Each structure stands twice: as C-alpha cells, then as structure tokens.
C-alpha positions as CSV (number, residue, x, y, z in Angstrom):
1,M,48.0,126.9,106.7
2,A,51.4,128.6,106.8
3,S,54.3,126.6,105.7
4,Q,57.1,126.0,108.1
5,G,60.6,126.2,106.6
6,V,64.0,127.6,107.2
7,A,64.0,131.1,108.5
8,T,65.0,133.7,106.0
9,L,68.6,134.7,106.6
10,G,69.5,138.3,107.6
11,P,70.9,140.3,104.7
12,E,74.6,140.0,105.8
13,L,74.3,136.2,106.3
14,D,72.4,135.8,103.0
15,A,75.3,137.6,101.2
16,F,77.7,135.2,102.8
17,R,75.5,132.3,101.7
18,A,75.6,133.4,98.1
19,Q,79.4,133.8,98.2
20,F,79.9,130.3,99.6
21,E,77.6,128.9,96.9
22,H,79.6,130.9,94.3
23,M,82.9,129.5,95.7
24,S,81.6,125.9,95.2
25,A,80.6,126.6,91.6
26,E,83.8,128.5,90.9
27,A,85.9,125.6,92.2
28,D,83.9,123.1,90.1
29,A,84.3,125.3,87.0
30,L,88.1,125.6,87.6
31,V,88.7,121.9,88.1
32,E,86.2,120.3,85.7
33,P,88.3,120.7,82.5
34,L,91.5,119.6,84.2
35,S,93.0,116.1,83.7
36,D,94.2,114.3,86.8
37,Q,97.8,115.2,85.8
38,Q,96.9,118.9,85.5
39,F,95.0,118.8,88.8
40,T,98.1,117.6,90.7
41,W,100.8,119.3,88.7
42,Q,103.1,121.6,90.8
43,P,105.1,124.4,89.2
44,G,107.9,123.8,91.7
45,P,108.9,121.6,94.6
46,D,107.5,124.0,97.2
47,V,104.6,125.4,95.1
48,W,101.1,124.0,95.6
49,S,99.1,122.3,92.8
50,V,95.5,123.1,92.2
51,S,94.7,120.0,94.3
52,L,96.8,121.2,97.2
53,C,95.3,124.7,97.1
54,L,91.8,123.2,97.4
55,D,92.8,120.6,100.0
56,H,94.4,123.4,102.1
57,L,90.9,125.0,102.1
58,N,89.5,121.7,103.2
59,A,92.0,121.5,106.0
60,T,91.2,125.0,107.1
61,A,87.5,124.2,107.2
62,R,88.1,121.1,109.3
63,Q,89.8,123.4,111.9
64,Y,87.5,126.5,111.7
65,L,84.0,124.8,111.6
66,P,84.3,123.5,115.1
67,A,85.6,126.9,116.3
68,M,82.5,128.5,114.6
69,D,80.3,125.9,116.3
70,D,81.8,126.9,119.7
71,G,81.3,130.6,119.0
72,I,77.7,130.1,117.9
73,A,76.9,127.9,120.9
74,E,78.5,130.5,123.3
75,A,76.6,133.3,121.7
76,V,73.3,131.4,122.1
77,R,74.1,130.6,125.7
78,R,74.9,134.3,126.4
79,G,71.8,135.5,124.5
80,L,73.9,137.7,122.1
81,Y,71.1,138.4,119.6
82,G,70.9,141.4,117.4
83,H,70.1,142.9,114.0
84,G,72.6,144.3,111.5
85,P,74.2,146.0,109.8
86,Y,77.2,145.2,111.9
87,S,80.5,147.0,112.4
88,Y,83.5,144.8,113.2
89,N,86.5,145.5,115.4
90,W,90.1,145.9,114.2
91,I,90.9,142.2,114.9
92,G,88.1,141.0,112.6
93,K,89.1,143.5,109.9
94,M,92.8,142.6,110.2
95,M,92.1,138.8,109.9
96,V,90.0,139.4,106.8
97,Y,92.7,141.7,105.3
98,F,95.5,139.2,105.9
99,V,93.8,136.3,104.1
100,Q,92.4,138.2,101.1
101,P,93.9,137.6,97.6
102,A,95.6,141.0,97.3
103,S,97.2,140.8,100.7
104,T,101.0,140.8,100.5
105,P,102.0,139.0,103.7
106,R,102.8,135.4,102.8
107,T,103.4,132.8,105.5
108,R,103.7,129.1,105.6
109,A,100.4,127.4,106.5
110,P,100.3,126.1,110.0
111,I,100.8,122.3,110.2
112,A,97.1,121.7,110.9
113,F,96.1,123.6,107.7
114,R,98.6,121.9,105.4
115,P,97.1,119.9,102.5
116,T,97.5,116.1,102.2
117,P,99.4,115.2,99.0
118,G,98.0,112.3,96.9
119,R,94.3,112.7,97.7
120,S,92.1,111.9,94.7
121,R,90.3,114.6,92.8
122,H,87.0,113.1,93.8
123,D,87.9,113.2,97.5
124,V,89.3,116.8,97.4
125,M,86.3,118.2,95.4
126,A,83.7,116.2,97.4
127,A,85.2,117.5,100.6
128,F,85.3,121.1,99.3
129,R,81.7,121.0,98.2
130,A,80.6,119.5,101.6
131,Y,82.5,122.2,103.5
132,Q,80.7,124.9,101.6
133,V,77.4,123.3,102.6
134,Q,78.6,123.2,106.2
135,Y,79.6,126.9,106.2
136,I,76.1,127.6,104.9
137,D,74.6,125.5,107.7
138,R,76.6,127.6,110.2
139,L,75.1,130.7,108.6
140,H,71.6,129.4,109.4
141,Q,72.7,128.5,113.0
142,A,74.0,132.1,113.4
143,N,70.8,133.7,112.0
144,G,69.6,136.3,114.5
145,L,72.9,136.4,116.5
146,D,74.8,139.6,116.9
147,L,77.6,138.9,114.4
148,A,79.8,141.6,115.9
149,R,79.5,140.5,119.6
150,A,79.6,136.7,119.1
151,R,83.2,135.6,119.0
152,V,85.2,132.8,117.3
153,T,88.5,131.7,118.8
154,S,91.2,131.1,116.2
155,P,92.2,127.4,116.2
156,V,95.8,128.5,115.4
157,M,96.2,131.6,117.7
158,R,94.0,130.9,120.7
159,W,94.4,134.5,122.0
160,V,92.6,135.8,118.8
161,R,88.9,136.0,119.2
162,M,87.3,137.6,116.2
163,P,83.7,138.5,115.6
164,L,81.6,135.7,114.1
165,G,80.7,137.8,111.1
166,S,84.4,138.4,110.5
167,S,85.1,134.7,110.7
168,F,82.7,134.1,107.8
169,A,84.2,136.9,105.8
170,A,87.7,135.6,106.5
171,M,86.9,132.1,105.3
172,L,85.5,133.6,102.1
173,A,88.5,135.8,101.6
174,H,90.8,132.9,102.2
175,E,88.9,130.8,99.6
176,R,89.2,133.6,97.1
177,R,92.9,133.8,97.8
178,H,93.6,130.1,97.1
179,L,91.3,129.9,94.1
180,A,93.3,132.7,92.7
181,Q,96.5,130.8,93.5
182,A,95.1,127.7,91.8
183,R,94.3,129.8,88.7
184,R,97.9,131.0,88.7
185,V,99.1,127.4,88.7
186,I,97.0,126.7,85.6
187,S,98.6,129.7,83.8
188,A,102.1,128.9,85.0
189,Q,104.9,128.1,82.5
190,G,105.2,124.4,82.1
191,F,101.6,123.6,82.9
192,P,100.9,120.3,81.2
193,L,98.6,120.5,78.1
C-alpha cells in the first residue's frame, strides 16, 4: 500500500522551505545566549534592539501572509499551474533587491510593520518561529502553481502586484536583512555584557 503524505515540493519551493527553516534556527542561535537586557538593548533612541528587529519581521509576516493567501487562492481559482524554473518580472526582482541586506535604500517601516516595544522574549521568538512554519505552509499550498504568473498584492502599496515566487524570496531577503541588523546591534559599542 502506498503511503499518503505531503506532496514533494518543487525544487524552487523546497529551496525556499530550507531557507525559512534556516532563518528560524539562525534567529534562535542569535537570541539564545542573550540576556533579557541584551535582547531589548537599543544602541540609540531611534535604533532598533534585537527584539525590535525580530518583532518587525513578525509584524511584516502578519501583513504578508494574508496577502499570500489571497494570491494563492486567486491562482488556484484561475488555474495558474506550471512547472519551473521560473523567471520573474522586474517588479518582483526590484522588491527582492530593495529588502536584501546589502541594499542601500533605507526607509522607515510603514506603521503596520513597526514592532511593538516591550514584548517579552518568549512572545517575540514564539511568534517568529510560528511565522516561519506558516510561510512553509504557504509553500505547500503554492506547490504546483506557476510562481511567476500567480500574483501577491503588497499590503502597503496596493498597486504593486509581485509574482508569488518573488514574494517568498522578498520575505527571506527581508529576514536576512533584519537578522544582519540584529547582529550589528550585538556588536555595537555599549552593548551590555
């Protein structure tokens, strides 16, 4: 008797899955040795702490996961199925570029994406891990869809509709950016010992 399980993810989606799992492990490794004081320490009044960097990623996930759900549901309704590898349009490439760690454009986070000061380490980290699992769940839901033709509407700029594959890549690039920012906080002058 053949076993019934979760369908194997396509290569691109499986690569995204591995990266989301890595982000979860990387965040845990970064935060685990920190005291609560170190976790919430800010190098300056307008500079985020490790806690705020991670909670910003949680706020972003709260906004983007429903947009991904809508994009996946619309693609299923429209029958947008396909096999990769996929080539993404300039909008998708631009969105990924602007949120990657090495990107120089810096802007203030939109209000909906701003972190909530004062959240406990447990709450921030539990939410971060849970959102990584939810992203992976969306990868499974997107399995078999044409990642270049399926679209996700930005929750911030409604006129931006990026390819579904680009939205996964953008979330990962954004996470790498803010984990790098959190590492800079830990190495900043004045970081409590």
